N, C-alpha and C positions, 0 to 999 in steps of 0.2 A: 504494500500500500504506500502511496506517496502522501506524506504528511505535508502540511501547508505552512509556509512561513508568512507569505503575504498574498493578498488578492488585489490586483490592480484595479483602482477605482473606475477608470474610464472604459475598460473593456472586459473586466472580470478574469483576466489571465492570472494563472497561479504561478508563484515562485515556490518551489518545494523547499522544505527545511534543509535537505541535503545540498541543493544548489546554493542557497543563501549561506549556509555554514562554511562550505568549501571556499566560496568567493571571499567571504569575510576573513577566513583563516589566511588565505593567500595575501590579502591586502595587509593584514596584521603582520605577517612575516616580512613583507617588504619594508614597512615602517620600523618594525622591531629590529631588523637586521642592520639598520643604520648605526645602531650603538651596541650591537652584539647581543640583542635580545630576541632573535628570530623565533625561537621555539617557545619562549615564555609568552610572547605576544600572540604567536600563532595558536597556542593552546587555548588562550582566552577566546579567540575568534571561533575556533573549532567547536567549543562546548557552550558558547553563550546562549544559543537557542535550542539546546538539547531538549528542554522541556516542551517544545512544540511537537515532539514526536509522540503525540498521544491522540486518542480518539476524542477526548474531552476538548483539547485545544482545537482540533479540526472542526468540531461542531461549533465551538465558540466563534472562531474567525469566520466561518461560513455564515453564521447568523448575523454577526456584526457587519459583514460586507453587504448582506442583503438588506439590513435595516440600519444604515449609518446614523439616522436621526433618532433611533431608539435601540441602541446596541444592548447586548446582554449586560447583566449586573456587573458593575465596576469591580475589577480585580477578581472576578469569579474563577479565573484560571491563572495560576502562577506558573509562568514558563521560564523564569530566569534563575530559579533556585537549583533546578535539577543538575545542571552541569557542575556547579560548585559543590553540590552534595556528592556527586560521583568522585570528584578529586579528593574530597575529605574522607569518604568511606574507603576508597581504594589505597590512598597513599599517606593518610594521616593517622587513622586508627591503627594502632599497632605498627607504626612506621619503623622501618629498619634503622633509619638515621634521622637526625634533626634536620638535615638538609631536605629530606623527603617532606617533612612536615612544613618547613618554611616555603618550599616551592608550592605545595598544595595551598597553603594559606594565601600566598601572594596572588596566585592566579584565580583561586576560587572567589576571593573578595571582589576582584574585577568583574567576574561573571555575574555574581548575585546582585551587583550594584549597577548594572548597565542601564537601568531605568531611573536612577536617582542620584548617584554619587557614592563614592566609596563609603562603606560602613565602618563604624568604630570596631576595632578589635576589643578595646576596653572603653567603657563609657563612665560618665559621672555617677551613675547609680551602682557602680562596682559590678556590672554585668558585662557580658560579651554579646552584643548584637550579632556579631559574625557567627559565633557558635550557636546562638539561638536559631539562626537561619539554616546553617549547613548541617548541624548535628541534631537539633531538637524539633525542627518544624516537620509536621506531618505532610507528606506529599502523596496523595492517593494513587497517582498514576506514575510515580517515580520508577518502579520496576519496569513498567512498559517502556518508558522513555529511555532508560538505560539499556534495555535489551535491544531496542531498535538501533541505537547508536553503535553498540559494540558489534552487532551483527553486520553492520555496514562497514565497520572499520577493521575489526579483528583485534584480539587481545595483544598479540605480539607487536603489531604496528603501534598501538596505543602506548604500550609499555616503553617501547623504544623512543617514541616521541617525548614522553615524559622524562626519560633519562637524559635526553639532550637538553631539555629545559632545566633540569636539575644541574647539569654541568654549567650552563650559563649563569645560574644563580651563584654557584660556587665561585665563579670568576668575578661576579659583582662583589661578593663579600671579601675576596682577596684584595680587590682594588680599594675598597673602603678601608681595609686594615693597612694596606701599604701606604696610603696617603693620610692616615689618621683622621679620617673624616667622621663627623658626628653621625649618629643614627638617623637623623632627619634626611640624610642623603639617600638612605635605603628607602625611606617613605616616598621620596621623589622618583626613585626608580619604579616603584609600584604605580605611582601616578602616571608615569610615562607609558607603562603597559596599558593602563586604563585608557589613556588618550588614544593609543593605537586602536583599541577595541571600539571606543565610541565613534571615532571618525570613520573607521572601516564599516561599521554597522550602519551608521546614518547615511554614508555615501552610497553604499551598495543598495540600501532600501530606496533612496531617492532615485538612483539610476534605473532601478526596476520600475518604480512608480511612474517616472516620467519617460520610460522607454528609451533611455540614453545608453549609448555604448560607453564602456570605460575609456577614460582619456589616455592617450598615448603618453609615455614618459616625456617630461619637459627637458629640453637640451639646455641645461644651465650654462655649460661651458661656452657654447656658441653665443648665448645671450650676453654673458658678461664680457666676452671679447668684443662684441658690437658696442656695448656700453663703454668699454675702456677707450675705444677709438674715438667715440663722440665726446667723451669727457676730455680727453687730451686735446682734441681740436678746440674745445672751449678754453682750456687752460692756456694753450699756446696763443690763442687770440688775445689774452691779457697782455702778452709781451708787445703787441702792436698798439696797445692803448696809449693815448697821449700822456697818461699819468703813470706809465709803466716804471719809470725811473724813480718814482717817489719812494723814499726809504721804507715806508710801511708795505708798499706793494712788492718791493724786492724781498723783504723779510717774509711776506706771505708765500712767495714762490719758493724760498729756501725751505720753509717748513713743509710745504706740500711735497717737495722732492724727498725730504727726509721720511715722510709717511710712506711713499712708494718703496723706498729702499728697505724700510722696516718690514713691509709686507712680504718682501722676497727673502729677507735674511732670517726672519724669526718664525718658528713653528706656531701652531695653534696655541693660544694661551690667553691670559687675562692681563691686559695692558692699560696704560694711561696715556691720554693725549691732552696735554695741558697747554694748548695754544691759548694765548691771551684773548680776551673778548675782542671781537673785531678782526681776528687774525686769519679769517678764511677757513674756519673749522669745518663747515659743512662740506665744502668741496675737497678739503684735504682728507677728511675722514672717509668720504666716498671713494677717493682715489686709493686709499689704503684698502678699503673693503673690497673693491672690485679686483684690484691686483692680487690681494690675498685669496679671494674666492677662486680666481683663475689658477693660482699657484698650488692651492691645496684641495681643489675639487669641491668647494662649498656649494651648497644648493641655493642659498638664500641670503639676502642682506636685510636685516631688520633694524630700523631706526626706532629707538624708544625715547620719547621726549616728555617733558613735564606737562605741557599744556597743548590743547588742540590748536591753539593759535600757531604754534611752531610747525605742527603737522601741515597745516594749510600752506604756510610760506615755503618750507623746505621741500615738500612734495611738488609744489608748483615749479620751484626752481629746478629741481632734478628732472621733472617731466620735460621741461623746456629744453634741457640739455640732451637727454637721452632719447626723446621722441618715442617713448614706449608707454603710452598713456594707459593702455589696458593691462599692462604687466606691473604697474605700480599701484598698490592698494593702500588706501588710507583707512585706518580703523580708529575712529574717534571714541566711540562708546557704543554700548549695546542699546539699540533702539527698543528691543524687547528684552527685558530682564529675564532672569530664570523664572519660569512660569509655575512656581510652586513645585512641590515634590512630584516628579513624574511617576505615573503609575502604568500598569500593564493593560489598562482598559483601552478600548477602541474609541478615541476621540479625534475626529477628522481634523478639526482646527488645530489642536495641540500637535498633532502628528505633522502637519504642514510646517508649523513653526519649528519643530524639532529637526526636521529634515532640511530646512532652508540652508542654502550653501553659505556658510559663515565660518570658514575654517582656514583662513589665511593661505589660500592656495595660489600665491603669486611669488615671483622671485625677489621682488623688493616690497617690503612692508613698512609703513609708517604707523606707529601706534603710540599710546601714552604709557607712562609709568603705571598708572592705575590698571590699565588693561593687561600689561605684562604681569603684574602681581596677581591679578585675578586669574590669569591662566594657570598659575600654580596653586593658588590657595582659596579661590572663591567657591561657593557652593554649587552643587549640581553637576550637570554634564556639558553645559553650553560653553563654558570657559575652558575647561580641561581638554575639550576636543582639539583645541589649537596647539596644545603643548608640544606635540611631536614635530610641529613645523619649526621649532626653535633649535633643533639639533642640526649638526653639520651645517652651521650657518655662521655668518659674521654678524655680531650684535653690537651696534653702536649706541651707547647710552649718552644722549646729549644732555648736558647739564645734570650730571648724575648726583650732584649735591641735593637734588630735590627729592631723594628717596624719603618717604615719610619715616620719622624717627622710630616709631613703634615697629616698623617693618624691616629695619636694618638687618637684623639677624636672619630673617626669612629671605630677604633679598640676597644676602651673601650666600646662603645655602643654595638658592636657585642658581646663582652664577657658578658656584663651585661644582654643582651637578652638571651644568651645561659644559663646563670645561673638562672635568675629569671623566664624565660618562658621555656627554652629548657631542664630543668632538667639535665643539664650537669655539670660535675665537671671540673674545669679549673686549671691547674698548670703552673705558670710562673717560668720557670726553667732557672736559670743563676747564675753565680757568681757575676754579676754586676746588681743587681735589679734596674730598671730605675724609681722608684718612680712614677708609673702611678696613684697612689692615691693622688698625690700632685697637679695635673693639674686641670684646671677649670672643664672640663667635665670628671670627674675622674672615675676610676675603683672602683667598690664596693667590695673591698677585704673583705673576711670573717673575723670574729673575730679571733684574734690570728692566723694569716694565715701561719706563717713560720713552715715548717715541721721539721727543724733541730734545736735542742737546742744549746745554748751557741756558737753562730756563731763566736764571737771574738776569743774564745779559739780554735775553729776549724781552723780558718784562721791562727793563730800562729803555730799550729801543722802542717799546710800544707805549711808553708813558704819554698820555694825552690829557690827563685831568689831575686836578688837585682836590683833595677832600677838605671841606671846611665844616667844622662842628658848630652848629647853631642851636644845639639842644638846650632847652630850658626846663627846669624841674617840673613846672606845672603844665608845660606843653602849650601849643598854639591851637586855638579853635579855627574854624573855617574863616572867620572874619580876619584874624591876624595873618593866617596863611595866604589868604587872597591878597592882602596888602603886600606881603613879601613877594608873591608872584608879580604883582604890579611893579614893585621896585626893580626886580630883575629884568622886566620887560623894557625898562629904560636903558638897559645895557646890551641886551641881546634881542634877537628876533624870534627865538623859539625856546619854550620851557616845557619840560616834562616833569610832572609831579606824580610820584608813586607812593600810595598809601596802603596800609595793611588790611583795611576792611572795605567792603562794598558800601557800607553806610557812610564812612568817612569820605570816600570818593564821591558819593552822590551829594553830600552836604557841600563839599567844596565846589563841585560842578555847578550846583544850583546857585551858590554865592557868586561864582565868576560869571555865570550867565546873566546875572542882574547888574553886573558892573558896567556902568556906562562907558568907562574908559576902553573896555574891550570891544563893546558893540560899536562905538564910534570910530575906532581905529581900523576897522576892517579885519580884526583879529579872528582867526579860525579857532573855535573851541571844540575839542573832541573828548569823548568819554569812552573808556574801555573797561569792561568787567566780564565776569563769567555769567552774568545775567543775559548776555548776548550769545546767540548761537555762533558756531564756528564760521559759517558763511558770512554772517553779519560782521564779525570781528575782522575777517579777511577784507571785506569791502571797506570798512572804516580805516584799516591800516593802509590799504592801497591809496585811498583818498588823502590820507594824512601824509604819506611818503611823497605823493605828487605835489602837495602843497609845500612841503619842506624843500623839495628839489627846485620848486619855482621861487624859492626864497620869500614865500608869504610869511606873515606873522602867525605863529601857531602856538597854542597851548593845549596840552593833552593831560587829562587827569585819569589815572589808571590804577587798577590793582596791580599786584606783582606779576600778573600774567605777561606783561610786556617785557619783563626783565630777561627772560631766558630765550636766547636764540632768535629774537626778532631783529632783523637787519634794518635798523632805523637810527637816525642820528639827530640829536638836539644840541643847541649851543649851551644849554644849562639844564641840569637835572637836580630836582629837590626830592630827597628820599626820606620818608618817615623812618625813625629808628627801628632797626630790625637786626637780624643776624649779619655778621660781617660778610658772609658769602652773598647775601641778598644785596648789600650795599655795593659790593664789587660788581655784581651783575647789572645793577642799576647804572653804575658808572660806565659800563660798556655801551650804554645808549647815549653817551655824551661825547661829542667830538670823535665819533666812532672811526672815521677814516683819516684822522689826523689833519684835517683841513686847516685847523688853527693850531697855534703852538701849544697852548695849555688852556683848558676851560675848567670851570668850577662845578663841583658836585657838593651840594649842601645836605648835611644831615640835620633833620629837625625832629621834634617830638610832637605828635598830633594829640590834641586833647579830645578828639572825637572818636578815637579808637577804643573799643572795648575788646580786650584780648582774652577774656575769660574762656571762650571756646577755642582759643588758639594757644595752648600752653607752650608748644614748641617755639612759636614766634615770640611769645612773651619772654621765655628763657633766653632765646637768641639775642633779643634786644638788651636784656640785662647783662649778658656776657660782653656784648659790644660796648656797653657803657663802661664796663670794667677795663676793656682794652683801650678805650679812648683815654681813660685816666692813666693807665700804664704808659701809653704812648706819650702823653704830655710829660710824664715823669722821666722816661728813658727812651727817647725816640731812636737812639742808636741801637737799642736791642732789636728793633724791627727794621734796621737799615734805613731809618729816617723816612719810611714809606708805610703808611697805614694799610695798604693793600698788598704788601709784600708776601712772599711765600712763608716767611717766618711768622708774620702776623696771622696769616690764614691757618697755619699749622697750630699756633697757640690757641686760636679761636676754637677749632674743632676739638682739640684735646680738652679744653675747659668744658666745652659743650657736651661731649660724649661722657666725660667723667661725671658731670652733674646729672646727666639724664641716663646713666648706665642701666638703671632699673627699668627703663621704658623701652629698651631696644629689642626685647624678646617677645614683644606683643603681649603685654599683660591683659588678662580678661578679668575685670573686677568681679563679675557675677560668679566666677568660679574660684577666685583667689588663686589663679594659676596662670601660666604663660603658654601661649600658643606654640612657641618653639619647643617646649617640653612635651606638649600633647603629641607632636609629630616626631619626637626624638625618643629618649629613653622612657619617658612617661612613668617615672618612678612612683609618683603619688598615687596614680590609679592602679598601678601594679600592686602596691602595698595594700591599698584599700580592698582590692579583690581578694587578696590572701586573707586579710582580716575578716572579711565577710563570709568567705567560703571555707576557711580553715585549711586552705591549700593554694598552691600556685595555679594560675590559669593553665588550661590544657593546650594553650597555644604559645608559640614563641613570639609572634608579632604583638606589638603593644600600641601601635599608633591609633589615636582617636581622630580619624579623618573627619567624620561627620560633625563631631562636636567642634573641631577647629573651624571647619567651613561655616558652621552656623554663626560663629562670632566674627568672621573675618570681614573687615571693610578696609580697603587700602587707605581711604580717607574717612575720618569719623563723620558723625551726623549723617547717617545713611541717606543718600540722595536718590531721588527717583528721576528717571529720564523722561522728559516731556518734549514732544515734537511741537515746534512753534511755527506759526504761519508767517515767516519772515518775508517771503516774496511769492510770486505766482508759482514758481517751481515747487516751493514747499507746500503751498495750498493744494496743488495738483497731486502731490504725493499723499497728502492727508486724505483726499478724496479716493485715490486708488486703494489705499489701505482699508477703506471701508467696504471694498468690493470682494468678490469671490476670486481667489488667486490660487494657482498651483504653487508648489514649493519652490520651483526654479524662479518664477516671476517674483514671488515673495522675497526670496534671497536678494534679488537685484534691487528691489524697492528698499529693503532694509539697509542695504549698503549706501544707496543714494541719500537716504533719510538722515544718515549720521551727522551730516554737517548742519542739520537744522534741529539738533537736539540741545536742550539746556538741562543741566542737572539741578534739580530743585531740592533743597534741604527740607527737613520735616517742618520746621517752624514757618518756612515760606509756603510750603504746600498747603498747610492748614488755612492760610489766608486765601490762597487761590480757590480752595474747595469751598470756603465760606462764601466767596464772591461768585461761585459757580463759573469759574473761569477755566476749568479743565473738564474734559469729557473723554470717554473711552473710544478706541478704535480696535479693529481686528478682534472682535468678540471679547473686548475687555483687556487684551494683552498689551496694548499701546495706549499711552495717554497723550492727548493733544491739547493745545492751549487755544482759547478763543482769541480772535483777532484783536478785540478791544483791550486785551491784557498784554499786548506786545507793542513796544514803542520803537520807532526807527532811530531814536537817539540813545536810549539806555537799555533796550531789550525788555525782559520780563518785568511787568509792573505788578508787584504783589499787593499793592494797595487799591487795585481796581480803578486806577485813575484813567486808564486808556492812554491815548496819545498824549504825550507830555507837552504842555504849552510853554513855549519860550520864544524869545526873539532871536535866539542864536541860530547861525547858519542860514 
């Protein structure tokens, strides 16, 4: 009898369980083999749907396909447990070796979890959800499912395949021991296997559902060779520019050449690229990445940046150079968040969302730090699906100092995994390196990691600004700050003001908009914050850059999103007191191209900022105050330069020492740290022993589901809302309310990313109270009403609609 995996909606065609399992197994083997996990990943694919080999499931899916609007009772047939139970019964109960047990646990958890996310081996209740599922759950049709599978495969072949998987796991453990890596790295190996399974299963199901042929392998080498030729054509063009002989442009060329030489001379590793702000970091890092990808056979280049603003700018710049628009993917944020715990029920709409093509299948990816961290640590299956795309790649972390403090140990673990197991090369790219090798769970930088030689001399040659401390104990309100901006405008034509909170930015913007001096002088006033979607910010930046290049009088009031990676230059910058790294980044927006000899960057204190919800920023500002004092007392200690490498190193050491208890992702609700949940997990292990009077019958300890439940890369959980910024966004909103297949849906969700704003809880409550948000896609996407979005400032949480002002 042919058992059924799927029934195609449009024509009723059947995909058998055998066909689906073999195809998923092969796809898992392909992705697993990239890092030496061919059989471990393949085993998960082979067994993941074993539970469909039953008459019960056959009847269930036939009834569900015949009645999609009224399917059988939710969860009435469990098909994901059987494969994991077979591994547990056969290789764990009475196992010959601990390696047999560990192999069975590792793969079985992936199998039983492929509809929701990896289960806890040990949980906060001193139980084992994993054991409850594979050892204790009653499966009425288990013997039938097992007999069908083994009859089609054969005992000897199955035993041999498991032996190969066990051998791979032994090599994993040897490598962890050799490099003295913490146990969390083993948890990430398991997550990688899970990623292989999720993507293979979803992709094969989508291809069957949409009647697509499997895609041919992509020729990365040919692509990167084409890219290199086009990039070098662009770089050589700079030599013919009329400003080519300017000292800064000559220095940029020197550093770019060093990056290419480094790409050829050094093997895969974890390196630093400390080009000063404005030093041509984007193209220099791209040159390294492409050349290194060609030299070492890497499949992908991934840029990870702090803000979506930089994605728009950098991706546009690189698209213009490489002319490969369809092969460069921007992933800003998930338009559809994880849709609750997945179940095994037949829900057509959820199925389409789950299958939508959302898996980073391009050779060049731009994404954010939040999305990178989500790939490793966020809940469910949507994010982890992308994880396997990060191996055998070159990863460029632009402005790496932006790693959220609580995530530092988790971030370091992910990078150590990608290097030691993923065969990837990692570049930490910033002018303000955050000393990640100094912390307790440190990053394993390669030997002699810096790509640029003689950094102190480079920094001196790049000096374009002087820092002036204008902080006062009580701080300045919007009125005094607006006066200070006016005073500066008597000396310069353009001023950038960067404040720490959206509220403070809006207050100053409102105050400046009413200033008759600004309105009468033809001054252009701009606002930037994360209340604006990425497409909106991109257009505002383009308009502002054009005004600056035309030497118009310009004032911009922005949150810190403008600091990192935005290629823009003002004659004066005013920065509210923050971490020294933020001040250095702000300084990079002043006299960026060395047009003038030296320009001023002023540090002020804003009285309108409430940093209660921003403890890292508050601590950073306090430590900068300490350094300002120390600099006044002993400037020679810092080479008479507040933004020197010595000053930055001192800042990060003070900061990390003061915040050392925060770097392992503390979870106050559990009085425990996430790093420990995914590592040795001693507290839950001891609690289990105390409750049961014996050690758990499993070797694995990771609390995957508990960790994921509490993980947020940035606190104050934000919801993604689609905003009607322009006609294109409004059209997408209409389309998402229609009936769509999974392929079309995936395309729309990708296009919609640039029209998303992340709204925090307290802001969302206001919007809901004003009835300014409404659901799309059967409730899985939120959209904003047009009256609540302003062309000047973005989302209006006070329900004011279009903001009235005489500006612009």
